[in-house]
N, C-alpha and C positions, 0 to 999 in steps of 0.2 A: 484754704487748700487750692493749689493751682490746678486748673482744668487742663487735662492732657488732651491734645488733639494731634492728629496725624498731619504731617507736612508732605505734600505731594507736588514736587516741582514741575512735573509734566502735565498737571491737571488743567492748566489754563487754556490749553487748546480745545478742551471739550466742555468747558464750563458753559459757554453760551448756548450750546445745543441742548443742555439739560436744565437750563435755568428755570426755577419754579414759576409755574403759571399761576397768576392770581385767581383764575377762574376755577382751578382745581383745589380739592380739599387736601390740605397737608396731612400726611400720615408719617409717623415716626416708627421705625423698626428697631427692636432691641433683640440682639442675639449674638452669640459668640462662636460656638464650635462649627465644624463642617456641616453637621446636620441642619443647622440654622440657615445655611446658604441656600438650601432647597426652597425654603419659605421666602427668603429675600428675592431669589430669582423669579419665583412666581409673582411676587408683588411688582417687581420691575416690569415683567412681561405684561401683566394686567394693566398697569398704569400707562403703558405705551399704546394700548388699544385706542382706536379712534373715538370710541364712545366712553372712555374711562372718565370717571368723575373725581379721581384722586391722583395724587402724586407722592412718591417717596421723597419727603422733604428733609430727611435726616436719618442718621444711623447712630445707635448707641450700642457699645460693645465693651468687652473687657479690655483693660490696658494691655499693651504689648508684653509678651512674656518669652522666656527662653524655651525654645522647642527644637525638636529634631536633634540629630547626632552632634551637630556642630554647636549646639546650645546657643545659637544666635538669638538675639532679642528680635522677635518677629510680631507683626500685627496679628490679631485674631483672624481666622479664616473669613469671617464676615467682613471685617475691615478691609482685608485684601481684595475680596470680591467687589466690594463697593468702589474701591480705588480703581480696580481694573475696568469697572463699568463707567468710570469717569466722574463719579460723584465728587464734588469739590471737597477738599480735605477739611475745610472749616465746617462742614456739615457732618463730619464723622467724629463723634464724641466718645471718649473712653475714660470716664471718671472712675476714681478708686471706689467711690460709693455713689449710689444713685441719689443720695440726699445732699451731695455737695452743693452749696449755695451758688457757686459760679456756674456749675452745670445747669442747675434748675433755672437760673436767670436766662441762660442762653436758650434753653428749651422753651421758655415762655415767649421769647422773641419770635420763635417760629410759629406760634399759635396753632399747635397741632389739634386737629379735630379727633384724631384717633391714634393710639399707640398699640402696636402689636408686639408681643413677646414670644420668643421661641428659644428656649434654652439660653436665656441671657446670662444667668448665673449670679445676679445680685438681687438683694431684697429691695422692693420698691416701697418707699415710705409714703405716708398719707399725702404729704405735700407734693409728691410726684403725681400720685393718682388723681389729684384735684385739677391737674393742668389740662389734659385732653378733654375736649367738649363731649365726646361720646364715650369716654372712658378708655380703659386699657383691656385688651383681649389677649388671652394666652392660649397657645396651642400646647396641650398637655398630652403626652403619649400614654394614656391609660383611660379606662372607662370610669371617670369620676362618679362617685366619691372614692373609688378604689385607688389605692396606691398614690396618695398625695405625698409629695416630697421630691427629693433630689434624684432618686434612682428608680423611677416607676417601671421601666422596661426590665432592668436587671432584677429587681425584686419579684416581678411577675414571673420571669423565667425561672428564678430560683425556687419559686413555689410550684412550678410545673403547671401553670394554668392552661386549660385547653383553649381559652380565647382571651383576647384583650382588645384594645382599640385606641382611638384618639378622640379627645374632647376639645371643644372650643368653648372657653368659659371667660366671663368677666373676672378681672383681677380685683380682689379685695385684700384687706390687710391680713386676714387669716390665710394661712398657707393653702393654696389651691382649693379654696372653699367657695369661690364665687358661683353665681348662677350659670348653668350650662346652656349655651346657645344651641349647640348641635354636637352630636357624637356619631361615631361609626365603629362597628365592632368587626373583628376578624378572627378566624380560627388560627391557632398557633401550631405550626409544625413542630414535632418533638425533636427535630435536629437543628432548627434555626438558632443562631447565636445573637447575642445582644446587639452588636454593631449593625447587623443586617436588619433586624427587627426595628431598631431605632430609626434607621434610615428610611425604611418602608413607612413607618407610622408618621414621620414628619412629612414625607412626600404626600401621603394621603391627607394629612392635616392641612397642608397648603392648599389642596383642592377644596377641602371643606371651607377654608377661610375665604377663598376667592368667591365661592358660591354664596356665602353669607354676608359678604361685605356690603351689598346694597341695603340689606335690612339693618345692619349695624349703623350705617351712615344715616338712614332715615329714621332711626330711633325705634323701629318696630321690634328689633332683636331684644331690647330690654324688657318689653312686655311679654314676649314669648319665652324668654330664658327661664329654665326650670331651676328652682332652688335645690341645692344638694341636701340629701338626707344624712346629716352628720352621724346618725346612729349606725350607718352602714359604712362609714369611712374607715379605710385602712391606710397605714403609713408605709412609705418607701424611703427609709433613711439612707443617707449617704454611705457608700461602701468604705470600710476601713481596710487598709493594706493587709492587716493580719488575718482578714477573712479569707485570704487567698489559699491557705493551706488546706489540703484534703486529708481527712481521716478515714481510712478504709474500714474502720469499725462501723461507719454509717452504711446504709443500704445503697446499692448501686444507682438507683434512680435519683437519690438525693445528690450524689456526687455528680452524676451526669448533668442534672439541672444546674448545679453550681458552675460546672465548666462552661455551659452555654451562657449563663448569666454574667460571668466575670470575664468572658472573652473580650479582648481589647485591653481593658484595665479593670482590676489589677492583674488579671490572669489567675490561673490556679496552679498550685505547686504541690509536689509530693517528694518525700525522701525515700530512697531505696538503697539497699545494700547489694553490692556486687560481690559474689563469693567465688573465689578461685580454689577449687578442691585440691589441685595439685600443690599449690604453695601454701594454702591455708590463709591467704591474705583476704582481708575484707576492705572494701572501699565504699564509702557513703557518697551517693550522688544525689544532687538536687535536680529534679526534672520539672520543667514547665509542661503541664498537660494541656495540649492544644485542642484535641478533638477526641470525642468519646461516643460510645453508645452502650446501652444496657445489654448484657449478654443474655440471650434467650435460652440457650441449651448449655447448662453448666454441669460439668462433670469434674469434681475435685477428688483426687485420690487421697487415701488416708495419709495424714501427715503433710498434706500439700496446702493447707489453709494459709500458710504464711508465704508461699512461693508464687512468683509471677510466671506464667507460662505463655507460650506463643501459639496462636491458633488462627488459621485463615487470615493472616495479615494483621492480627491484633495482639497486643499485649493484654493478657487476661489477668486482672487483679481480683482475687477473692475479696468480697466485702461482707458487711454485716448482714445478718438475717439469711445467710445461705445464698446471697446474690453475688454477682460478679460484674465488673466493669471492663468493657473492651476499650483500650486506649489505642487510638488510630494514629496519632501524631504527637511527637514530643519535641522538646527543645532543651538542650543543655546550656548552662550559663555561657554567654559569649559566642554561642554557635547559632547556626541557622536551624530552623525547624526541619525535622526529618520524619519520614513515616516509620511506623512500628517495625516493619521488616528490616529497614536499614539499621535501626538501633539494635535490634536483636542480633543481626549478623555481626555487628561491631563488638558484641560481647564475646564472640569466639568460644562458645561452649561454656562460659562462666554462668553460674546461677544468679538469679535475681530474686531478692527477697524484700517484702514490704518492711518498712520501718515503723 
């Protein structure tokens, strides 16, 4: 399989200024989405310090993909950041799989002492893990062994946890099961959404990483790292697109947590019926539910359990268990997101019913 690498024609002018120093310990960073850029930026800044003992010797990221409205093939956010920083294009690797022999051969040539992963997105085989002298360390946005897997922040918010955190752990073949070097816990605001919490945890994780790098390089981190208790492990499986639909038979707090958890992708959706009493016409609308809160003072009139009302700037949806969900912002297909008041005014007196 051919190894994909990025080609950057204007990189030559900056190569000499960032050429690897033989005195510094080579570190390889693996990451792909925008949240990973925070960690890479911290590593670049730390490596540039006068007393730094390491350098970022290479980047491993997902192959270019189609993104944005134009559906252009673009490098990952991490790859783009590395190119913008002037990292030579032949030090930016984007293999289809981390077990590709051509990629592993190139990695061995760099003789990395440490690999750092942060939302890389590919499984690392044993033959990869054997390469770095001091192992591979992952920044995982949960308090391990809780929420092992692809969507720890989303699943934690979906469960409505009052606290979560970020862990620094050695990578082993078993998913997110390696010894934990350090962790930090935080209270979770009941209105925060997944993108904001994810960004915050990776930012805090990068600080934790920089603090612990000396102990990782001198080997003491391995002796102090605590084995995880597998009996307390919980899983955070990848989110499926069909999980996006809301059922108002569930209680309001369950739906609110789902909206928070799935913000960004895949989002949350609901179908409603617009009723025109004058003409008798009914029109089914699909709404993307952007922002919500749990209604604290619910007053539903007889026969009103199926109807959506408007109160104090919110669309109030009756839910299971006698609860109600306040929807603050919605989006129609192909339209921009609008607040609840703008949507309600657009109904022009028509009734809104849950489907």
